[in-house]
N, C-alpha and C positions, 0 to 999 in steps of 0.2 A: 171499380174494385178498390178496396182499401189499400193504402200505401203500406208496404212492408219494408222496414229498414233493419240493418244489421248493426249492432252496437260495435264500437271500436274494440272493446274487450273481446268480444266473440270473434271478430274478424282477425284480430292478432293471434288468437289461439288456434283458429281453424281457417287459415287463409284459402284453403282449397275448396271450401264449402260453396255449393251452388243450390239455390232453391227455385222451384217452379210453383206458382200459384195458379189454381184453376177456379174460376167463378162460373156458376151456372144457376139458372132457375129450373127447378125440378118439380116433379110430381112423385113423391116418395110412396112406397107401398110396403106392406109387411113382408112380402116374399115374392120373388119372381122365379117361376119354374125354369124358364129358359136359361136364366143366369146360373141357377144351381146346377143345371146339366153341364154348363161350361166349367163351373167350379169343381164339380166331381170328376170330370175328365182330367182337368189339370192336376187335381189332388192325386189321382191314381198314378199318373205319369211321374209326378214328383216323388212319391213314395218308392217307386221302382228305380229311381236314379240317385237317391240321396240317403245319407245316414246322419245321425245327430252330429257327428264330427264334420262331415262335408258341408252341413248347413253353415257352420261358422266360417268356412273357407269360401263361400260365395262372395265375390268381389265387393258387392255393395254392402253386404252385411259385415264383412271383415273391416271395411273402411269405417262404418259407423261404430263398431266396437273399438277400433283404434282411436277414433275421436273421443269416445267416452273415457278411455284410459288417459288420453292427453289432458282432458279436463279434470281428471281426478275421480272418475266414477267407475265403479266395478260393473262391466257389462254383463257379467254372469249373474249378478244379483239384481241389477236393474236392466233386464234384457231389452234391447231395441224391439219394437213391436213386430217388425218383419221377421226377425229371428224367432220370436215366440210363436208366430203363426206357422212358420216352416217346421219348427220342432214339433208342434202339435200334429202336423201332417205325418211326419216320419214315425210318430208314435202310433199311427193308425187311427187318429181321431179326425173328425170332420171339422172344417172351419166353423166358427161360431155363426149362427143364423140370428141376426139382430133386426135389420130392416134392409131394404134393397140398396139404399145409398151406402150404408156401412158395409154391406156385403160386397159391393163393387170395390170399395177402397181396400178391403181385406184381400180380395182376389188380386188386384193390381200389386199390392204390397208383397204378397207371398210369391207372385210370379216374377217380380223384378228384384226383390230383396231390398227395396227402398222402404224405410219407415215413413208412413204417410199420415198426416193429420187431416181430419175431416171435421168441419165446424159449421154450425148453423150461423149463417152470415148475420142474421138479424139479432142474434144473442151476443155478438161481439160489441163491446162498448167502445165508442169513439171511432175515429176515421183512420187509425193507424195501428199497426202491429209492430213490435220490436222484437227481433231475435237476439237474445242475450244469454248470459250464464246464470242459472238459478242460484239463489242465496239460501242460507240455512233458515232465514226468517220468513221466506216466502210461503204463505199458506197455499196448499194445493190439494184438491180432492180428485184423484184419478178415477176414471170410469171403471166401476166394478172393483176398485182397489182401496177405496177409502183414502185416508190421509197419506200422501206420498211425499217423501223427502226429495225435493228436486234440486237440492244444492249440487252444484257442479254439473248439472244437466243442461243441455241446450233447451231453452224455453221461449215460446212466443208469448208476449204479454200485450194485453190491451190496457185501457185506462183503469180497469179494476184489478188487474193482476194476470197471473199465468193462465193460458188457455190450452197450451199444447206442448208436449215434449215427445221425442221419438220413442219413449217408453209407454206413455199413456196420455191421452187427451183428458181434459177437465170435464167434470160433470156439468159445469155451468153452461158450456157452449156445445154440448153434444147434439148429434143429429137424432131426430125422432120423426114420427109420422106427420107432425105439423110443419116440418121444415119445408120452406118454399124456395129458399136461396141458400146455396151451399158454397163453402170455400174449402178447397182441398190444397194441401201444401205437401209437395214432394221434397224430401231432404236428401241431398246427394253429397257424400263426403269422399267419394273415390275419384281417382284421376286415371285415365281421362274420363270425362263425364258423359253419360248418355241418358239423362233423365227425360229428354224430350220424347223418347220412344214411350216411356211410361206415361207421360202426360197425354200423348196422342191416344194410347190405349184406354186410359181413363175417360177421356172425352168421348170416345166411341161407345164405351159401355154406358155412360150417362145418357147419351142420345137414345140408345137402343132399349134401355131398361127403366129409365125414369123420365123419359120424354124431355130431356134437357134442351133448353133453348138459351139464346143470348150467352153462349159460352165464350169466356175470355181466358186466355192463357198468357201468363206474364212471368218472365225470369226476374230474379232479384239476387 
């Protein structure tokens, strides 16, 4: 697995941060019916127990929003991805159906409130990722969003630039049906931390729905 380091600037601003990286070799598919049965069951339960206001109060989402504010980013304008997914559910909409690997990540994110990055391992440039704070000059194309201003956002960078933020991952390293190796990153800003449960759930879904093997889970 590639090394992931945290910049001094980011660590000073968000000393409570904890990340978990999951690597696996997978067989991705366009859609998995059994997974979507689980997604739909969860979605119905979530709609019956949450409102748009209560979504913001979920501990993991509230902690990510607080980190955005601390870094100088408006979390209502640049919503963390977990919040955006959960708000979609309470509005009565279904989660996006992209491909099975992405659908797994979206389910784990909505269920746990963690904003989770998913990357094609073979599209990442170099042997290391660095978690830092985005700059005004950083070029970034968010998936389905076009050019995205990532200044003051947490951002993972490889040798070519940013690949992921808690708001949107980058088009350059996105997961598709050709993805054979996946890197998932769970971003935890709350205290106390419980991202290990989310990582275990993600690993279970990967095994069940994309025939994952050689799974490695690592804290950073």
